[in-house]
PADRENKE-894255 format. One line per 2 residues: number of its first residue (from 1); their letters; for each residue x, y, z of N, C-alpha, C. Coordinates in nm, 3 decimals, always signed. Layout:
BEGIN
NUM) A) X/Y/Z/X/Y/Z/X/Y/Z | ...
// end
This chain:
BEGIN
1) MA) +6.785/+9.565/+7.584/+6.687/+9.663/+7.555/+6.676/+9.773/+7.644 | +6.680/+9.752/+7.782/+6.671/+9.850/+7.881/+6.792/+9.951/+7.869
3) VG) +6.887/+9.899/+7.850/+7.022/+10.001/+7.823/+6.994/+10.095/+7.697 | +6.939/+10.042/+7.590/+6.907/+10.093/+7.501/+6.814/+10.223/+7.496
5) LM) +6.715/+10.204/+7.590/+6.590/+10.287/+7.644/+6.659/+10.412/+7.708 | +6.754/+10.360/+7.816/+6.830/+10.442/+7.896/+6.893/+10.539/+7.841
7) AA) +6.962/+10.489/+7.730/+7.057/+10.574/+7.646/+6.981/+10.667/+7.570 | +6.885/+10.631/+7.487/+6.795/+10.726/+7.418/+6.735/+10.843/+7.501
9) VA) +6.687/+10.802/+7.629/+6.625/+10.885/+7.730/+6.739/+11.009/+7.777 | +6.875/+10.957/+7.795/+6.982/+11.014/+7.845/+7.010/+11.129/+7.734
11) LV) +7.013/+11.077/+7.591/+7.045/+11.166/+7.477/+6.958/+11.275/+7.451 | +6.804/+11.251/+7.457/+6.713/+11.342/+7.450/+6.691/+11.459/+7.538
13) TS) +6.721/+11.382/+7.677/+6.719/+11.507/+7.787/+6.850/+11.531/+7.832 | +6.833/+11.636/+7.924/+6.948/+11.698/+7.963/+6.940/+11.626/+8.118
15) DQ) +7.091/+11.633/+8.168/+7.094/+11.606/+8.305/+7.055/+11.695/+8.416 | +7.050/+11.825/+8.345/+7.019/+11.945/+8.445/+6.860/+11.960/+8.446
17) DE) +6.799/+11.877/+8.376/+6.657/+11.907/+8.393/+6.576/+11.786/+8.447 | +6.480/+11.852/+8.528/+6.422/+11.758/+8.633/+6.326/+11.677/+8.560
19) LG) +6.286/+11.678/+8.443/+6.188/+11.583/+8.355/+6.297/+11.495/+8.302 | +6.399/+11.503/+8.259/+6.486/+11.416/+8.236/+6.541/+11.315/+8.331
21) RA) +6.555/+11.366/+8.444/+6.588/+11.274/+8.555/+6.480/+11.188/+8.621 | +6.360/+11.244/+8.589/+6.260/+11.151/+8.621/+6.217/+11.043/+8.512
23) AV) +6.225/+11.078/+8.410/+6.223/+10.999/+8.281/+6.333/+10.868/+8.297 | +6.441/+10.922/+8.326/+6.568/+10.811/+8.342/+6.523/+10.714/+8.442
25) AS) +6.495/+10.764/+8.580/+6.450/+10.691/+8.703/+6.329/+10.602/+8.637 | +6.236/+10.637/+8.556/+6.097/+10.552/+8.531/+6.153/+10.460/+8.438
27) VL) +6.242/+10.503/+8.354/+6.292/+10.364/+8.242/+6.382/+10.241/+8.341 | +6.435/+10.311/+8.422/+6.523/+10.214/+8.514/+6.431/+10.117/+8.604
29) VI) +6.302/+10.196/+8.663/+6.235/+10.108/+8.736/+6.163/+10.023/+8.653 | +6.097/+10.053/+8.535/+6.045/+9.958/+8.450/+6.142/+9.856/+8.381
31) AA) +6.258/+9.871/+8.407/+6.334/+9.782/+8.331/+6.386/+9.680/+8.452 | +6.381/+9.708/+8.565/+6.410/+9.636/+8.681/+6.270/+9.560/+8.703
33) CG) +6.153/+9.597/+8.694/+6.028/+9.523/+8.727/+6.027/+9.430/+8.615 | +6.058/+9.454/+8.477/+6.065/+9.359/+8.367/+6.172/+9.245/+8.377
35) AL) +6.296/+9.250/+8.440/+6.371/+9.161/+8.461/+6.324/+9.065/+8.575 | +6.256/+9.145/+8.675/+6.189/+9.060/+8.791/+6.084/+8.965/+8.778
37) GW) +5.985/+9.033/+8.673/+5.897/+8.963/+8.612/+5.945/+8.857/+8.533 | +6.037/+8.866/+8.449/+6.079/+8.745/+8.347/+6.136/+8.639/+8.449
39) FF) +6.203/+8.672/+8.547/+6.286/+8.586/+8.621/+6.185/+8.485/+8.700 | +6.063/+8.574/+8.740/+5.984/+8.486/+8.830/+5.894/+8.390/+8.723
41) SV) +5.857/+8.464/+8.609/+5.789/+8.387/+8.540/+5.862/+8.243/+8.476 | +6.013/+8.258/+8.428/+6.071/+8.140/+8.397/+6.067/+8.057/+8.540
43) RM) +6.115/+8.097/+8.658/+6.093/+8.011/+8.767/+5.973/+7.951/+8.755 | +5.851/+7.998/+8.766/+5.743/+7.936/+8.791/+5.708/+7.819/+8.694
45) QL) +5.757/+7.848/+8.577/+5.760/+7.750/+8.468/+5.843/+7.620/+8.495 | +5.955/+7.657/+8.553/+6.044/+7.536/+8.564/+5.970/+7.463/+8.715
47) VR) +5.925/+7.519/+8.800/+5.863/+7.467/+8.925/+5.724/+7.398/+8.863 | +5.654/+7.417/+8.758/+5.538/+7.347/+8.714/+5.598/+7.213/+8.635
49) IV) +5.713/+7.216/+8.572/+5.748/+7.124/+8.497/+5.776/+7.023/+8.590 | +5.866/+7.059/+8.718/+5.909/+6.971/+8.812/+5.792/+6.909/+8.894
51) RR) +5.699/+6.969/+8.932/+5.584/+6.914/+8.976/+5.501/+6.809/+8.896 | +5.503/+6.834/+8.762/+5.464/+6.724/+8.671/+5.547/+6.604/+8.650
53) AR) +5.669/+6.627/+8.658/+5.768/+6.491/+8.670/+5.742/+6.408/+8.782 | +5.738/+6.494/+8.915/+5.702/+6.432/+9.029/+5.583/+6.368/+9.022
55) RE) +5.479/+6.421/+8.967/+5.355/+6.327/+8.960/+5.363/+6.218/+8.838 | +5.449/+6.225/+8.766/+5.482/+6.141/+8.677/+5.366/+6.102/+8.572
57) EE) +5.339/+6.229/+8.524/+5.221/+6.229/+8.424/+5.313/+6.178/+8.278 | +5.194/+6.129/+8.235/+5.249/+6.082/+8.077/+5.284/+6.187/+7.983
59) CT) +5.420/+6.168/+7.918/+5.471/+6.275/+7.852/+5.483/+6.160/+7.700 | +5.460/+6.216/+7.587/+5.506/+6.158/+7.488/+5.557/+6.278/+7.379
61) IS) +5.639/+6.217/+7.276/+5.724/+6.310/+7.199/+5.742/+6.239/+7.083 | +5.698/+6.299/+6.982/+5.665/+6.226/+6.816/+5.720/+6.313/+6.771
63) LE) +5.821/+6.257/+6.656/+5.890/+6.324/+6.559/+5.838/+6.323/+6.439 | +5.797/+6.449/+6.343/+5.748/+6.438/+6.234/+5.841/+6.508/+6.137
65) ED) +5.817/+6.503/+5.987/+5.892/+6.572/+5.897/+5.949/+6.696/+5.913 | +5.841/+6.781/+5.978/+5.864/+6.905/+5.974/+5.842/+6.979/+6.136
67) AV) +5.826/+6.880/+6.237/+5.802/+6.919/+6.351/+5.834/+6.822/+6.465 | +5.866/+6.863/+6.572/+5.845/+6.791/+6.695/+5.710/+6.807/+6.767
69) QV) +5.645/+6.711/+6.835/+5.547/+6.754/+6.917/+5.528/+6.677/+7.026 | +5.539/+6.725/+7.141/+5.551/+6.714/+7.294/+5.406/+6.733/+7.348
71) VE) +5.320/+6.587/+7.374/+5.216/+6.607/+7.462/+5.242/+6.574/+7.613 | +5.216/+6.661/+7.699/+5.253/+6.632/+7.840/+5.143/+6.670/+7.926
73) GG) +5.063/+6.598/+8.018/+4.968/+6.638/+8.117/+4.808/+6.712/+8.030 | +4.819/+6.689/+7.920/+4.711/+6.722/+7.829/+4.745/+6.844/+7.750
75) IT) +4.864/+6.894/+7.757/+4.908/+7.037/+7.676/+4.977/+6.957/+7.584 | +4.972/+7.026/+7.425/+5.046/+6.972/+7.348/+5.114/+7.096/+7.289
77) TR) +5.243/+7.062/+7.270/+5.318/+7.169/+7.224/+5.395/+7.115/+7.078 | +5.389/+7.215/+6.994/+5.438/+7.179/+6.840/+5.547/+7.267/+6.807
79) IS) +5.669/+7.224/+6.788/+5.787/+7.288/+6.760/+5.852/+7.271/+6.619 | +5.821/+7.377/+6.553/+5.876/+7.345/+6.407/+6.019/+7.324/+6.378
81) RQ) +6.047/+7.277/+6.282/+6.195/+7.221/+6.216/+6.262/+7.362/+6.198 | +6.187/+7.490/+6.169/+6.258/+7.584/+6.152/+6.316/+7.647/+6.288
83) AY) +6.274/+7.628/+6.397/+6.305/+7.685/+6.514/+6.423/+7.598/+6.565 | +6.458/+7.474/+6.541/+6.556/+7.381/+6.560/+6.605/+7.305/+6.437
85) PF) +6.672/+7.388/+6.353/+6.704/+7.328/+6.202/+6.805/+7.215/+6.206 | +6.913/+7.186/+6.331/+7.025/+7.106/+6.325/+6.985/+7.015/+6.426
87) FA) +7.063/+6.914/+6.415/+7.067/+6.784/+6.538/+7.190/+6.728/+6.545 | +7.243/+6.672/+6.670/+7.342/+6.590/+6.697/+7.279/+6.486/+6.778
89) ET) +7.351/+6.362/+6.777/+7.304/+6.227/+6.819/+7.390/+6.197/+6.930 | +7.338/+6.161/+7.057/+7.425/+6.117/+7.150/+7.417/+5.961/+7.207
91) RG) +7.484/+5.897/+7.295/+7.437/+5.766/+7.332/+7.316/+5.762/+7.390 | +7.264/+5.854/+7.461/+7.125/+5.859/+7.506/+6.995/+5.937/+7.466
93) SF) +7.048/+6.038/+7.343/+6.950/+6.129/+7.342/+6.968/+6.193/+7.182 | +6.885/+6.259/+7.123/+6.889/+6.345/+7.006/+6.888/+6.496/+7.075
95) VL) +6.981/+6.554/+7.038/+6.994/+6.698/+7.061/+6.949/+6.789/+6.951 | +6.857/+6.863/+6.925/+6.813/+6.949/+6.844/+6.868/+7.106/+6.880
97) LT) +6.907/+7.193/+6.774/+6.979/+7.291/+6.812/+6.931/+7.410/+6.704 | +6.945/+7.516/+6.788/+6.882/+7.653/+6.695/+6.982/+7.699/+6.603
99) SR) +7.114/+7.681/+6.637/+7.226/+7.723/+6.515/+7.336/+7.629/+6.559 | +7.450/+7.657/+6.500/+7.562/+7.593/+6.468/+7.662/+7.655/+6.591
101) SP) +7.611/+7.746/+6.622/+7.710/+7.835/+6.727/+7.676/+7.756/+6.868 | +7.799/+7.753/+6.969/+7.803/+7.697/+7.076/+7.706/+7.770/+7.201
103) RS) +7.649/+7.881/+7.155/+7.556/+7.944/+7.239/+7.416/+7.930/+7.182 | +7.371/+7.808/+7.104/+7.235/+7.807/+7.041/+7.155/+7.736/+7.157
105) GV) +7.032/+7.738/+7.125/+6.923/+7.703/+7.212/+6.910/+7.537/+7.179 | +6.891/+7.456/+7.268/+6.874/+7.301/+7.247/+6.761/+7.252/+7.310
107) LV) +6.719/+7.163/+7.243/+6.583/+7.090/+7.275/+6.633/+6.932/+7.291 | +6.643/+6.873/+7.389/+6.714/+6.742/+7.419/+6.591/+6.646/+7.435
109) IP) +6.594/+6.536/+7.338/+6.490/+6.435/+7.336/+6.571/+6.311/+7.371 | +6.536/+6.251/+7.483/+6.599/+6.116/+7.542/+6.551/+6.020/+7.454
111) KR) +6.631/+5.922/+7.434/+6.601/+5.784/+7.329/+6.499/+5.730/+7.422 | +6.510/+5.712/+7.553/+6.420/+5.616/+7.615/+6.279/+5.659/+7.596
113) FA) +6.237/+5.782/+7.534/+6.084/+5.823/+7.518/+6.055/+5.735/+7.375 | +6.136/+5.674/+7.307/+6.133/+5.591/+7.169/+6.052/+5.463/+7.227
115) GR) +6.123/+5.401/+7.320/+6.057/+5.261/+7.367/+6.122/+5.155/+7.325 | +6.117/+5.141/+7.189/+6.207/+5.034/+7.128/+6.306/+5.056/+7.033
117) PA) +6.401/+4.986/+7.008/+6.488/+5.023/+6.915/+6.460/+5.067/+6.787 | +6.352/+5.013/+6.742/+6.294/+5.034/+6.581/+6.245/+5.172/+6.577
119) DV) +6.173/+5.202/+6.717/+6.148/+5.369/+6.735/+6.250/+5.462/+6.710 | +6.382/+5.425/+6.763/+6.493/+5.478/+6.760/+6.534/+5.501/+6.634
121) DR) +6.541/+5.400/+6.520/+6.593/+5.412/+6.405/+6.509/+5.488/+6.323 | +6.367/+5.494/+6.357/+6.259/+5.549/+6.300/+6.284/+5.703/+6.291
123) AR) +6.309/+5.750/+6.427/+6.356/+5.877/+6.477/+6.483/+5.948/+6.408 | +6.577/+5.851/+6.404/+6.692/+5.887/+6.338/+6.685/+5.917/+6.182
125) AV) +6.611/+5.827/+6.114/+6.566/+5.837/+5.966/+6.492/+5.960/+5.967 | +6.383/+6.019/+6.043/+6.305/+6.131/+6.036/+6.406/+6.243/+6.034
127) LG) +6.516/+6.238/+6.148/+6.583/+6.346/+6.177/+6.698/+6.370/+6.054 | +6.726/+6.240/+5.999/+6.833/+6.260/+5.885/+6.773/+6.310/+5.778
129) GS) +6.650/+6.287/+5.753/+6.599/+6.319/+5.623/+6.540/+6.459/+5.618 | +6.500/+6.509/+5.747/+6.475/+6.668/+5.729/+6.577/+6.779/+5.806
131) WE) +6.622/+6.715/+5.902/+6.718/+6.829/+5.999/+6.837/+6.810/+5.925 | +6.946/+6.913/+5.959/+7.069/+6.914/+5.912/+7.183/+6.844/+6.006
133) PL) +7.218/+6.751/+6.009/+7.310/+6.690/+6.108/+7.456/+6.755/+6.143 | +7.476/+6.777/+6.260/+7.600/+6.829/+6.307/+7.699/+6.737/+6.353
135) GR) +7.673/+6.589/+6.350/+7.729/+6.484/+6.394/+7.731/+6.411/+6.505 | +7.803/+6.330/+6.563/+7.778/+6.248/+6.686/+7.839/+6.318/+6.803
137) A) +7.778/+6.331/+6.894/+7.834/+6.411/+7.009/+7.914/+6.317/+7.108
// end
């Protein structure tokens, strides 16, 4: 996005124009600040997740016909089936995917969250009924 903005500014303004150089510099500074802000926000989210894991707060995951619900430390996150329409099953987890592409986003649900083998079978039935399987990994 930043590259597109820079190209647009460069096309609209002339290199010899002082205002054009200032506009390009402004876009570069804004793009750099945005990239740094994004980097640190993701890093802070990861740090919070690690801290919660160290405190061993309870985390529950429930599979429904149209969504996955994660409750952790009083925070509930609901992820719709449209966001992760595909799934694969491994020996130790269910993997939800955003697309068939090797570069798709993933959501890994460890089978140990199920607790009992019957719960794993129920999760498999819910996924098989609503999500599109990609096979066993």
